[in-house]
N, CA, C and O atoms as a GROMACS GRO file, in nm:
protein
  440
    1MET      N    1  -2.998  -0.682   2.049
    1MET     CA    2  -2.986  -0.533   2.071
    1MET      C    3  -3.073  -0.461   1.949
    1MET      O    4  -3.054  -0.473   1.828
    2LYS      N    5  -3.174  -0.381   2.020
    2LYS     CA    6  -3.284  -0.355   1.935
    2LYS      C    7  -3.235  -0.251   1.838
    2LYS      O    8  -3.267  -0.262   1.720
    3GLN      N    9  -3.148  -0.134   1.886
    3GLN     CA   10  -3.103  -0.039   1.779
    3GLN      C   11  -3.011  -0.092   1.676
    3GLN      O   12  -2.977  -0.015   1.586
    4PHE      N   13  -2.967  -0.208   1.676
    4PHE     CA   14  -2.881  -0.270   1.574
    4PHE      C   15  -2.959  -0.363   1.494
    4PHE      O   16  -3.034  -0.438   1.556
    5GLY      N   17  -2.956  -0.374   1.359
    5GLY     CA   18  -3.022  -0.461   1.293
    5GLY      C   19  -2.970  -0.601   1.278
    5GLY      O   20  -3.046  -0.696   1.259
    6LEU      N   21  -2.836  -0.612   1.285
    6LEU     CA   22  -2.754  -0.728   1.265
    6LEU      C   23  -2.657  -0.755   1.361
    6LEU      O   24  -2.553  -0.688   1.361
    7CYS      N   25  -2.678  -0.858   1.458
    7CYS     CA   26  -2.587  -0.908   1.551
    7CYS      C   27  -2.544  -1.063   1.518
    7CYS      O   28  -2.607  -1.145   1.451
    8PHE      N   29  -2.429  -1.077   1.577
    8PHE     CA   30  -2.371  -1.218   1.563
    8PHE      C   31  -2.273  -1.258   1.674
    8PHE      O   32  -2.238  -1.172   1.754
    9SER      N   33  -2.226  -1.389   1.684
    9SER     CA   34  -2.152  -1.441   1.778
    9SER      C   35  -2.022  -1.390   1.754
    9SER      O   36  -1.977  -1.402   1.640
   10SER      N   37  -1.953  -1.335   1.843
   10SER     CA   38  -1.811  -1.322   1.840
   10SER      C   39  -1.716  -1.386   1.895
   10SER      O   40  -1.602  -1.340   1.908
   11LYS      N   41  -1.753  -1.498   1.932
   11LYS     CA   42  -1.671  -1.606   2.008
   11LYS      C   43  -1.535  -1.636   1.919
   11LYS      O   44  -1.423  -1.644   1.970
   12ASN      N   45  -1.559  -1.652   1.786
   12ASN     CA   46  -1.450  -1.695   1.715
   12ASN      C   47  -1.368  -1.579   1.638
   12ASN      O   48  -1.276  -1.608   1.562
   13ILE      N   49  -1.407  -1.452   1.662
   13ILE     CA   50  -1.367  -1.342   1.576
   13ILE      C   51  -1.218  -1.299   1.629
   13ILE      O   52  -1.208  -1.259   1.744
   14LYS      N   53  -1.124  -1.307   1.562
   14LYS     CA   54  -0.989  -1.260   1.604
   14LYS      C   55  -0.966  -1.096   1.608
   14LYS      O   56  -1.039  -1.021   1.543
   15SER      N   57  -0.885  -1.058   1.670
   15SER     CA   58  -0.839  -0.911   1.666
   15SER      C   59  -0.728  -0.890   1.574
   15SER      O   60  -0.635  -0.970   1.559
   16THR      N   61  -0.743  -0.770   1.507
   16THR     CA   62  -0.619  -0.725   1.429
   16THR      C   63  -0.588  -0.568   1.469
   16THR      O   64  -0.653  -0.506   1.553
   17ASN      N   65  -0.485  -0.519   1.398
   17ASN     CA   66  -0.458  -0.379   1.433
   17ASN      C   67  -0.569  -0.276   1.398
   17ASN      O   68  -0.570  -0.163   1.447
   18VAL      N   69  -0.662  -0.324   1.309
   18VAL     CA   70  -0.766  -0.222   1.273
   18VAL      C   71  -0.903  -0.281   1.331
   18VAL      O   72  -1.009  -0.273   1.269
   19GLY      N   73  -0.891  -0.342   1.457
   19GLY     CA   74  -1.010  -0.409   1.537
   19GLY      C   75  -1.057  -0.568   1.490
   19GLY      O   76  -0.990  -0.655   1.435
   20PRO      N   77  -1.167  -0.570   1.524
   20PRO     CA   78  -1.222  -0.732   1.487
   20PRO      C   79  -1.188  -0.755   1.353
   20PRO      O   80  -1.183  -0.663   1.271
   21ASP      N   81  -1.161  -0.890   1.324
   21ASP     CA   82  -1.127  -0.952   1.189
   21ASP      C   83  -1.252  -0.995   1.129
   21ASP      O   84  -1.292  -1.111   1.125
   22VAL      N   85  -1.320  -0.873   1.074
   22VAL     CA   86  -1.441  -0.901   1.008
   22VAL      C   87  -1.429  -0.846   0.849
   22VAL      O   88  -1.329  -0.783   0.815
   23PRO      N   89  -1.507  -0.866   0.781
   23PRO     CA   90  -1.494  -0.812   0.626
   23PRO      C   91  -1.497  -0.652   0.625
   23PRO      O   92  -1.572  -0.590   0.700
   24VAL      N   93  -1.417  -0.594   0.542
   24VAL     CA   94  -1.407  -0.465   0.541
   24VAL      C   95  -1.536  -0.428   0.449
   24VAL      O   96  -1.587  -0.503   0.366
   25ILE      N   97  -1.582  -0.285   0.484
   25ILE     CA   98  -1.693  -0.234   0.407
   25ILE      C   99  -1.652  -0.108   0.318
   25ILE      O  100  -1.602  -0.010   0.371
   26ASP      N  101  -1.673  -0.113   0.197
   26ASP     CA  102  -1.637  -0.010   0.114
   26ASP      C  103  -1.754   0.065   0.087
   26ASP      O  104  -1.843   0.006   0.026
   27PHE      N  105  -1.774   0.196   0.122
   27PHE     CA  106  -1.898   0.285   0.064
   27PHE      C  107  -1.815   0.351  -0.057
   27PHE      O  108  -1.712   0.417  -0.049
   28VAL      N  109  -1.887   0.317  -0.169
   28VAL     CA  110  -1.858   0.354  -0.309
   28VAL      C  111  -1.939   0.492  -0.301
   28VAL      O  112  -2.048   0.503  -0.244
   29LEU      N  113  -1.878   0.587  -0.359
   29LEU     CA  114  -1.921   0.722  -0.359
   29LEU      C  115  -1.975   0.744  -0.506
   29LEU      O  116  -2.048   0.662  -0.560
   30HIS      N  117  -1.934   0.859  -0.566
   30HIS     CA  118  -1.971   0.873  -0.700
   30HIS      C  119  -1.911   0.788  -0.839
   30HIS      O  120  -1.959   0.795  -0.953
   31LYS      N  121  -1.808   0.718  -0.802
   31LYS     CA  122  -1.747   0.625  -0.899
   31LYS      C  123  -1.671   0.536  -0.806
   31LYS      O  124  -1.641   0.560  -0.689
   32PRO      N  125  -1.640   0.415  -0.888
   32PRO     CA  126  -1.579   0.292  -0.812
   32PRO      C  127  -1.444   0.334  -0.739
   32PRO      O  128  -1.409   0.284  -0.632
   33SER      N  129  -1.370   0.433  -0.809
   33SER     CA  130  -1.239   0.470  -0.741
   33SER      C  131  -1.248   0.574  -0.638
   33SER      O  132  -1.143   0.612  -0.587
   34ALA      N  133  -1.382   0.635  -0.594
   34ALA     CA  134  -1.407   0.704  -0.478
   34ALA      C  135  -1.484   0.626  -0.389
   34ALA      O  136  -1.603   0.603  -0.410
   35PHE      N  137  -1.416   0.578  -0.279
   35PHE     CA  138  -1.473   0.497  -0.192
   35PHE      C  139  -1.396   0.526  -0.054
   35PHE      O  140  -1.283   0.576  -0.053
   36TRP      N  141  -1.468   0.489   0.064
   36TRP     CA  142  -1.426   0.503   0.182
   36TRP      C  143  -1.441   0.365   0.240
   36TRP      O  144  -1.549   0.306   0.248
   37ARG      N  145  -1.318   0.314   0.284
   37ARG     CA  146  -1.312   0.178   0.334
   37ARG      C  147  -1.323   0.182   0.499
   37ARG      O  148  -1.249   0.249   0.570
   38ILE      N  149  -1.416   0.108   0.539
   38ILE     CA  150  -1.436   0.093   0.694
   38ILE      C  151  -1.383  -0.047   0.736
   38ILE      O  152  -1.414  -0.150   0.676
   39TYR      N  153  -1.298  -0.041   0.848
   39TYR     CA  154  -1.254  -0.163   0.910
   39TYR      C  155  -1.331  -0.208   1.032
   39TYR      O  156  -1.420  -0.135   1.076
   40GLY      N  157  -1.304  -0.313   1.085
   40GLY     CA  158  -1.387  -0.376   1.202
   40GLY      C  159  -1.402  -0.276   1.318
   40GLY      O  160  -1.514  -0.265   1.367
   41THR      N  161  -1.299  -0.200   1.369
   41THR     CA  162  -1.295  -0.122   1.454
   41THR      C  163  -1.411  -0.003   1.438
   41THR      O  164  -1.467   0.048   1.534
   42ASN      N  165  -1.434   0.028   1.315
   42ASN     CA  166  -1.555   0.107   1.288
   42ASN      C  167  -1.680   0.058   1.252
   42ASN      O  168  -1.778   0.133   1.251
   43SER      N  169  -1.686  -0.062   1.220
   43SER     CA  170  -1.795  -0.128   1.158
   43SER      C  171  -1.876  -0.217   1.253
   43SER      O  172  -1.991  -0.255   1.228
   44VAL      N  173  -1.820  -0.243   1.345
   44VAL     CA  174  -1.906  -0.329   1.446
   44VAL      C  175  -1.854  -0.289   1.595
   44VAL      O  176  -1.746  -0.236   1.624
   45VAL      N  177  -1.965  -0.331   1.685
   45VAL     CA  178  -1.950  -0.292   1.825
   45VAL      C  179  -1.990  -0.409   1.903
   45VAL      O  180  -2.089  -0.477   1.878
   46GLN      N  181  -1.898  -0.431   2.008
   46GLN     CA  182  -1.909  -0.551   2.111
   46GLN      C  183  -2.028  -0.505   2.201
   46GLN      O  184  -2.023  -0.403   2.269
   47VAL      N  185  -2.122  -0.577   2.196
   47VAL     CA  186  -2.243  -0.531   2.296
   47VAL      C  187  -2.242  -0.615   2.416
   47VAL      O  188  -2.305  -0.570   2.511
   48ASN      N  189  -2.182  -0.732   2.432
   48ASN     CA  190  -2.153  -0.819   2.541
   48ASN      C  191  -2.043  -0.904   2.507
   48ASN      O  192  -1.989  -0.890   2.397
   49LYS      N  193  -1.996  -1.004   2.602
   49LYS     CA  194  -1.876  -1.080   2.605
   49LYS      C  195  -1.885  -1.175   2.473
   49LYS      O  196  -1.782  -1.216   2.419
   50ASP      N  197  -2.001  -1.204   2.430
   50ASP     CA  198  -2.002  -1.297   2.322
   50ASP      C  199  -2.090  -1.268   2.185
   50ASP      O  200  -2.128  -1.351   2.102
   51VAL      N  201  -2.112  -1.120   2.187
   51VAL     CA  202  -2.202  -1.073   2.073
   51VAL      C  203  -2.149  -0.952   2.017
   51VAL      O  204  -2.103  -0.866   2.092
   52MET      N  205  -2.151  -0.937   1.871
   52MET     CA  206  -2.095  -0.821   1.812
   52MET      C  207  -2.228  -0.770   1.736
   52MET      O  208  -2.319  -0.852   1.719
   53CYS      N  209  -2.242  -0.647   1.693
   53CYS     CA  210  -2.334  -0.606   1.594
   53CYS      C  211  -2.289  -0.519   1.508
   53CYS      O  212  -2.209  -0.434   1.548
   54LEU      N  213  -2.327  -0.520   1.380
   54LEU     CA  214  -2.293  -0.418   1.293
   54LEU      C  215  -2.355  -0.273   1.333
   54LEU      O  216  -2.473  -0.246   1.358
   55ALA      N  217  -2.245  -0.189   1.331
   55ALA     CA  218  -2.271  -0.066   1.407
   55ALA      C  219  -2.327   0.072   1.328
   55ALA      O  220  -2.285   0.188   1.331
   56PHE      N  221  -2.437   0.012   1.259
   56PHE     CA  222  -2.511   0.133   1.178
   56PHE      C  223  -2.651   0.102   1.211
   56PHE      O  224  -2.699  -0.010   1.226
   57VAL      N  225  -2.708   0.215   1.219
   57VAL     CA  226  -2.850   0.234   1.244
   57VAL      C  227  -2.920   0.286   1.133
   57VAL      O  228  -2.898   0.393   1.076
   58GLY      N  229  -3.022   0.184   1.102
   58GLY     CA  230  -3.113   0.225   0.981
   58GLY      C  231  -3.186   0.340   0.993
   58GLY      O  232  -3.188   0.392   1.105
   59GLN      N  233  -3.259   0.403   0.885
   59GLN     CA  234  -3.346   0.525   0.894
   59GLN      C  235  -3.479   0.436   0.890
   59GLN      O  236  -3.490   0.318   0.856
   60ASP      N  237  -3.576   0.526   0.935
   60ASP     CA  238  -3.725   0.470   0.906
   60ASP      C  239  -3.741   0.438   0.764
   60ASP      O  240  -3.712   0.525   0.682
   61GLN      N  241  -3.784   0.323   0.727
   61GLN     CA  242  -3.819   0.261   0.583
   61GLN      C  243  -3.906   0.354   0.504
   61GLN      O  244  -3.902   0.353   0.381
   62THR      N  245  -3.992   0.442   0.580
   62THR     CA  246  -4.085   0.525   0.471
   62THR      C  247  -4.005   0.618   0.410
   62THR      O  248  -4.059   0.682   0.319
   63TRP      N  249  -3.865   0.648   0.441
   63TRP     CA  250  -3.788   0.738   0.371
   63TRP      C  251  -3.716   0.646   0.270
   63TRP      O  252  -3.740   0.526   0.256
   64GLU      N  253  -3.621   0.721   0.197
   64GLU     CA  254  -3.542   0.653   0.107
   64GLU      C  255  -3.433   0.567   0.180
   64GLU      O  256  -3.365   0.626   0.264
   65PRO      N  257  -3.408   0.429   0.157
   65PRO     CA  258  -3.303   0.368   0.227
   65PRO      C  259  -3.190   0.435   0.255
   65PRO      O  260  -3.121   0.485   0.166
   66SER      N  261  -3.154   0.444   0.407
   66SER     CA  262  -3.016   0.505   0.413
   66SER      C  263  -2.976   0.456   0.543
   66SER      O  264  -3.055   0.390   0.611
   67ILE      N  265  -2.855   0.485   0.586
   67ILE     CA  266  -2.798   0.465   0.710
   67ILE      C  267  -2.748   0.596   0.764
   67ILE      O  268  -2.738   0.703   0.703
   68VAL      N  269  -2.719   0.567   0.896
   68VAL     CA  270  -2.655   0.714   0.974
   68VAL      C  271  -2.504   0.670   0.985
   68VAL      O  272  -2.464   0.569   1.042
   69ILE      N  273  -2.446   0.742   0.935
   69ILE     CA  274  -2.286   0.752   0.958
   69ILE      C  275  -2.261   0.847   1.092
   69ILE      O  276  -2.287   0.968   1.093
   70GLY      N  277  -2.211   0.778   1.199
   70GLY     CA  278  -2.193   0.850   1.320
   70GLY      C  279  -2.051   0.849   1.365
   70GLY      O  280  -1.958   0.815   1.292
   71GLY      N  281  -2.039   0.886   1.485
   71GLY     CA  282  -1.906   0.906   1.538
   71GLY      C  283  -1.831   0.778   1.560
   71GLY      O  284  -1.708   0.781   1.569
   72HIS      N  285  -1.903   0.658   1.571
   72HIS     CA  286  -1.828   0.547   1.566
   72HIS      C  287  -1.757   0.502   1.447
   72HIS      O  288  -1.653   0.436   1.453
   73GLN      N  289  -1.812   0.539   1.340
   73GLN     CA  290  -1.749   0.511   1.203
   73GLN      C  291  -1.639   0.641   1.171
   73GLN      O  292  -1.548   0.626   1.088
   74MET      N  293  -1.654   0.743   1.231
   74MET     CA  294  -1.544   0.829   1.219
   74MET      C  295  -1.426   0.827   1.311
   74MET      O  296  -1.325   0.892   1.285
   75GLU      N  297  -1.439   0.748   1.425
   75GLU     CA  298  -1.324   0.740   1.506
   75GLU      C  299  -1.207   0.691   1.438
   75GLU      O  300  -1.215   0.585   1.376
   76GLU      N  301  -1.087   0.763   1.441
   76GLU     CA  302  -0.955   0.745   1.398
   76GLU      C  303  -0.940   0.742   1.245
   76GLU      O  304  -0.859   0.673   1.184
   77ASN      N  305  -1.039   0.837   1.187
   77ASN     CA  306  -1.044   0.866   1.035
   77ASN      C  307  -1.040   1.007   1.021
   77ASN      O  308  -1.090   1.072   1.113
   78LEU      N  309  -0.988   1.070   0.919
   78LEU     CA  310  -0.980   1.209   0.880
   78LEU      C  311  -1.073   1.229   0.772
   78LEU      O  312  -1.094   1.140   0.690
   79LEU      N  313  -1.129   1.340   0.765
   79LEU     CA  314  -1.191   1.397   0.651
   79LEU      C  315  -1.087   1.492   0.603
   79LEU      O  316  -1.024   1.572   0.672
   80ILE      N  317  -1.078   1.468   0.458
   80ILE     CA  318  -0.983   1.559   0.382
   80ILE      C  319  -1.041   1.655   0.282
   80ILE      O  320  -1.089   1.617   0.174
   81PHE      N  321  -1.036   1.784   0.323
   81PHE     CA  322  -1.089   1.874   0.232
   81PHE      C  323  -1.007   1.939   0.137
   81PHE      O  324  -0.915   2.009   0.179
   82ASP      N  325  -1.027   1.927   0.010
   82ASP     CA  326  -0.947   1.981  -0.105
   82ASP      C  327  -1.040   2.114  -0.155
   82ASP      O  328  -1.132   2.107  -0.237
   83LEU      N  329  -1.000   2.218  -0.094
   83LEU     CA  330  -1.082   2.327  -0.121
   83LEU      C  331  -1.066   2.386  -0.263
   83LEU      O  332  -1.167   2.430  -0.320
   84VAL      N  333  -0.947   2.390  -0.322
   84VAL     CA  334  -0.914   2.412  -0.454
   84VAL      C  335  -1.009   2.312  -0.550
   84VAL      O  336  -1.100   2.352  -0.623
   85GLY      N  337  -0.976   2.199  -0.536
   85GLY     CA  338  -1.056   2.102  -0.616
   85GLY      C  339  -1.194   2.070  -0.579
   85GLY      O  340  -1.257   1.983  -0.638
   86ARG      N  341  -1.244   2.142  -0.476
   86ARG     CA  342  -1.375   2.114  -0.444
   86ARG      C  343  -1.428   1.967  -0.419
   86ARG      O  344  -1.532   1.918  -0.461
   87ASN      N  345  -1.327   1.906  -0.339
   87ASN     CA  346  -1.351   1.768  -0.309
   87ASN      C  347  -1.335   1.737  -0.185
   87ASN      O  348  -1.261   1.812  -0.121
   88ILE      N  349  -1.396   1.623  -0.116
   88ILE     CA  350  -1.372   1.576   0.006
   88ILE      C  351  -1.337   1.444   0.006
   88ILE      O  352  -1.384   1.373  -0.083
   89GLY      N  353  -1.255   1.390   0.096
   89GLY     CA  354  -1.193   1.249   0.098
   89GLY      C  355  -1.213   1.196   0.234
   89GLY      O  356  -1.260   1.260   0.329
   90PHE      N  357  -1.170   1.063   0.235
   90PHE     CA  358  -1.153   1.008   0.389
   90PHE      C  359  -1.019   0.938   0.383
   90PHE      O  360  -0.966   0.891   0.283
   91SER      N  361  -0.974   0.940   0.503
   91SER     CA  362  -0.820   0.899   0.513
   91SER      C  363  -0.839   0.736   0.524
   91SER      O  364  -0.746   0.671   0.478
   92SER      N  365  -0.925   0.679   0.568
   92SER     CA  366  -0.954   0.534   0.622
   92SER      C  367  -0.893   0.526   0.758
   92SER      O  368  -0.851   0.631   0.806
   93SER      N  369  -0.883   0.420   0.824
   93SER     CA  370  -0.831   0.416   0.947
   93SER      C  371  -0.701   0.451   0.979
   93SER      O  372  -0.612   0.386   0.924
   94LEU      N  373  -0.666   0.549   1.065
   94LEU     CA  374  -0.543   0.599   1.097
   94LEU      C  375  -0.438   0.480   1.148
   94LEU      O  376  -0.315   0.476   1.138
   95LYS      N  377  -0.536   0.383   1.207
   95LYS     CA  378  -0.476   0.265   1.274
   95LYS      C  379  -0.379   0.179   1.166
   95LYS      O  380  -0.296   0.099   1.209
   96LEU      N  381  -0.396   0.201   1.034
   96LEU     CA  382  -0.334   0.136   0.946
   96LEU      C  383  -0.169   0.165   0.935
   96LEU      O  384  -0.078   0.091   0.897
   97GLN      N  385  -0.168   0.303   0.984
   97GLN     CA  386  -0.033   0.359   0.994
   97GLN      C  387   0.013   0.368   1.142
   97GLN      O  388   0.097   0.451   1.177
   98GLN      N  389  -0.040   0.287   1.220
   98GLN     CA  390  -0.003   0.298   1.376
   98GLN      C  391  -0.018   0.436   1.409
   98GLN      O  392   0.077   0.491   1.465
   99ALA      N  393  -0.128   0.507   1.384
   99ALA     CA  394  -0.134   0.657   1.419
   99ALA      C  395  -0.269   0.663   1.483
   99ALA      O  396  -0.348   0.568   1.478
  100SER      N  397  -0.296   0.783   1.546
  100SER     CA  398  -0.447   0.806   1.599
  100SER      C  399  -0.468   0.963   1.572
  100SER      O  400  -0.378   1.038   1.534
  101CYS      N  401  -0.589   0.998   1.596
  101CYS     CA  402  -0.632   1.137   1.600
  101CYS      C  403  -0.555   1.209   1.700
  101CYS      O  404  -0.507   1.320   1.676
  102SER      N  405  -0.541   1.146   1.816
  102SER     CA  406  -0.485   1.222   1.919
  102SER      C  407  -0.328   1.227   1.914
  102SER      O  408  -0.261   1.293   1.993
  103LYS      N  409  -0.284   1.160   1.828
  103LYS     CA  410  -0.124   1.192   1.819
  103LYS      C  411  -0.096   1.192   1.670
  103LYS      O  412  -0.002   1.124   1.628
  104TYR      N  413  -0.171   1.264   1.588
  104TYR     CA  414  -0.172   1.267   1.439
  104TYR      C  415  -0.066   1.351   1.398
  104TYR      O  416  -0.058   1.462   1.451
  105ASP      N  417   0.022   1.315   1.310
  105ASP     CA  418   0.119   1.378   1.235
  105ASP      C  419   0.081   1.406   1.069
  105ASP      O  420   0.075   1.319   0.982
  106ASN      N  421   0.060   1.528   1.054
  106ASN     CA  422  -0.016   1.545   0.909
  106ASN      C  423   0.085   1.515   0.795
  106ASN      O  424   0.043   1.523   0.680
  107THR      N  425   0.222   1.479   0.819
  107THR     CA  426   0.311   1.429   0.714
  107THR      C  427   0.262   1.275   0.681
  107THR      O  428   0.270   1.241   0.563
  108ILE      N  429   0.219   1.194   0.762
  108ILE     CA  430   0.187   1.065   0.742
  108ILE      C  431   0.110   1.019   0.618
  108ILE      O  432   0.125   0.907   0.568
  109LEU      N  433   0.023   1.118   0.569
  109LEU     CA  434  -0.068   1.081   0.458
  109LEU      C  435  -0.014   1.133   0.330
  109LEU      O  436  -0.072   1.107   0.224
  110GLY      N  437   0.108   1.212   0.333
  110GLY     CA  438   0.170   1.248   0.192
  110GLY      C  439   0.130   1.371   0.166
  110GLY      O  440   0.164   1.426   0.061
   0.00000   0.00000   0.00000
């Protein structure tokens, strides 16, 4: 798949409650304790029966190295805005709490 840089055989990939059983990806922000964990459901896409691809699209290499965080990574995740503290956070996958954005109960995150 041309738009994805890394694809692999999915023949032996099992499924979990947070998608394909692939390694989690932690985006570390300004310090190690500030990170966003992305599970298989948001990190890979099934492109055909036997192939999955890492679901990130790279930018033109003439720019600083970067990736695009898109709708696929955001599905079933919440952005948490702390206006008083002037912080932004990520919920990680709502599937971990057997929840979804369409059936979200704002009391589950505490």
